[in-house]
C-alpha positions in Angstrom: 0.0 0.0 0.0 1.3 3.4 -0.9 1.8 5.3 2.2 2.4 8.9 3.2 2.3 11.0 6.3 -0.2 13.5 7.5 1.7 15.0 10.4 -0.3 17.2 12.7 2.0 19.5 14.6 1.3 21.3 17.8 -2.4 22.0 17.7 -3.2 24.3 20.6 -6.7 23.9 22.1 -8.9 27.0 21.7 -10.3 28.5 24.8 -13.8 29.0 23.4 -16.3 27.6 25.9 -19.0 30.0 27.0 -20.6 30.4 30.4 -20.5 32.5 33.5 -17.0 33.8 34.4 -16.0 34.9 37.9 -13.3 37.6 38.2 -13.5 37.9 34.4 -12.4 41.5 34.4 -9.3 41.1 36.5 -8.2 37.5 35.5 -7.5 36.8 39.1 -7.6 33.4 40.9 -9.2 32.7 44.2 -6.1 34.0 46.1 -6.5 37.4 44.4 -3.3 37.1 42.4 -3.5 38.1 38.8 -2.9 35.2 36.4 -4.2 36.4 33.0 -1.4 38.2 31.1 1.4 37.2 33.4 4.4 35.2 32.3 4.5 31.4 31.9 7.1 28.9 30.9 5.8 26.5 28.3 3.3 27.1 25.4 0.3 24.8 25.7 0.6 24.4 29.5 -2.7 24.5 31.4 -3.4 25.9 34.9 -6.6 25.5 36.7 -7.4 28.1 39.4 -10.8 28.5 41.1 -13.4 28.5 38.4 -11.1 29.2 35.4 -8.7 27.3 33.3 -5.7 29.2 31.9 -3.7 28.3 28.8 -0.1 29.4 28.3 0.3 31.0 24.9 3.3 32.1 22.9 2.0 32.8 19.4 3.0 36.2 18.2 5.5 36.8 21.0 9.2 36.6 20.4 10.7 36.2 23.9 8.1 35.0 26.4 4.8 33.3 26.9 1.7 34.5 28.7 -1.4 33.1 30.4 -4.5 33.8 28.4 -7.6 35.5 29.9 -8.9 32.1 31.1 -11.9 30.0 30.3 -14.7 29.4 32.7 -15.0 25.8 34.0 -18.7 26.4 34.5 -20.2 26.0 31.0 -22.9 24.2 29.2 -21.9 21.7 26.5 -23.1 22.5 23.0 -23.9 18.8 22.6 -25.3 17.7 26.0 -25.0 13.9 26.8 -27.6 12.2 28.9 -26.7 8.9 30.5 -27.6 6.1 30.2 -28.0 6.3 26.4 -31.4 5.3 25.3 -31.4 2.0 23.3 -32.1 2.1 19.6 -35.8 1.5 19.0 -35.9 1.5 15.2 -37.0 -1.7 13.5 -33.5 -2.8 12.5 -31.7 -1.2 15.5 -28.8 -2.9 17.1 -28.9 -3.2 20.9 -27.0 -5.1 23.5 -29.8 -7.8 23.5 -29.5 -8.6 19.8 -25.9 -7.6 19.0 -24.7 -11.2 18.6 -27.1 -11.7 15.7 -26.1 -8.4 14.0 -22.3 -8.4 14.3 -21.8 -8.3 10.5 -23.9 -5.2 10.3 -22.0 -3.2 13.0 -19.3 -1.6 10.7 -21.8 -0.4 8.1 -24.2 0.9 10.8 -21.5 2.8 12.6 -20.2 4.3 9.3 -23.7 5.4 8.3 -24.4 7.0 11.7 -21.2 9.0 11.3 -22.3 10.2 7.8 -25.6 11.2 9.3 -23.9 13.3 11.9 -21.7 15.0 9.3 -24.7 15.9 7.1 -26.7 17.2 10.1 -23.9 19.4 11.5 -23.2 22.9 10.0 -19.9 23.5 8.2 -17.0 24.4 10.5 -13.8 26.2 9.4 -10.7 25.3 11.6 -7.7 27.5 10.7 -5.1 25.2 9.2 -2.4 24.8 6.6 -1.8 21.8 4.3 1.6 21.4 2.7 2.5 18.6 0.3 6.0 17.5 -0.6 7.1 18.2 -4.2 7.6 14.5 -4.9 4.5 13.3 -3.0 2.2 12.5 -5.9 -0.2 10.3 -3.9 -1.7 13.4 -2.1 -3.9 15.9 -3.8 -4.8 19.1 -1.9 -8.3 19.1 -3.3 -9.1 15.7 -1.9 -7.4 16.2 1.4 -9.2 19.5 2.0 -12.5 17.8 1.3 -11.7 15.1 3.8 -10.6 17.7 6.4 -13.8 19.7 6.0 -15.8 16.6 6.7 -13.6 15.8 9.7 -14.1 19.3 11.1 -17.8 19.1 10.5 -18.1 15.8 12.3 -16.7 17.3 15.5 -18.7 20.6 15.3 -19.9 21.5 18.8 -16.8 20.2 20.4 -13.8 22.3 21.5 -11.6 22.7 18.4 -7.9 23.3 17.9 -6.8 26.9 17.4 -4.5 26.0 14.5 -3.6 22.9 12.6 -0.5 22.3 10.5 -0.4 19.3 8.3 2.7 18.2 6.4 2.3 15.4 3.8 5.4 13.7 2.4 7.0 10.5 1.2 10.5 9.1 1.6 11.8 11.3 -1.2 10.7 14.4 0.6 12.1 13.8 4.1 14.5 16.7 4.0 11.8 19.0 2.7 9.5 17.8 5.5 12.1 18.6 8.2 12.5 22.1 6.9 8.8 22.5 6.7 8.3 21.5 10.3 11.0 23.9 11.4 9.2 26.7 9.4 6.0 26.0 11.3 7.8 26.3 14.6 9.3 29.6 13.6 6.2 31.1 12.0 3.9 30.2 14.9 6.5 31.3 17.5 6.5 27.9 19.2 9.3 27.3 21.7 12.3 25.6 20.2 12.6 21.8 20.9 15.2 20.7 23.4 16.3 18.0 21.1 17.8 19.6 17.9 17.2 16.3 16.0 13.5 16.2 16.9 12.3 17.0 13.4 14.5 14.3 11.9 13.1 11.9 14.5 9.5 12.8 13.7 10.2 12.0 10.0 12.0 8.8 10.8 9.2 7.5 13.0 6.8 7.6 10.0 9.0 6.4 7.3 10.9 3.6 9.1 10.0 0.2 10.2 9.2 -0.2 13.9 11.3 -2.7 15.9 8.9 -2.2 18.8 6.4 0.4 19.9 8.0 3.8 19.9 11.3 2.6 18.6 12.3 2.6 14.9 15.0 0.7 13.0 16.2 0.5 9.5 16.4 3.1 6.7 13.6 5.5 5.9 12.3 3.5 2.9 8.8 2.5 4.2 7.1 5.6 3.1 6.3 5.5 -0.7 3.6 7.4 -2.6 
């Protein structure tokens, strides 16, 4: 099978939940100390204080990171879930009582329910970039963008990433892929990785055979397309 990588890099969760917010004007925690706007160490770090969750952000800042304004922990989900889930009462519905006699139908039923959710949800635009290697002929931007739009639409109503960077490449484009990942780090002002070879390792993990989980071996040849 022709294989390629869709590498998702550093998607930072958006703080977009709504609801009542205590101390929203000052960004202060229960102890009265100001958190919002003060310095923090690592982009993506999360701190929970009182009724708010704070996210450490570094995008757009050259030399430091700051806590955001905070998101209230007291919010109503856009898609509320009631437990226990009511059983399927449609004529051909699959339930725990009849599942053993409908095993062969489960994959198609699950697939169809996902398609129904996608069609029911409104379109959702998640900020993203999609870069394809110059020698990676198996990936077409038109098709991938179409698949991404359906993926975003499937999860409409859930908390989304603030930004998504996707790099598609094959074994001929590994050098290009490393440079592209470095460019994403620089453009988005992400903190530099402690391991200078991290970008090479990310590429290797996708295009090399696995000797055991999390450990690769052999040349980067298992990534055609």
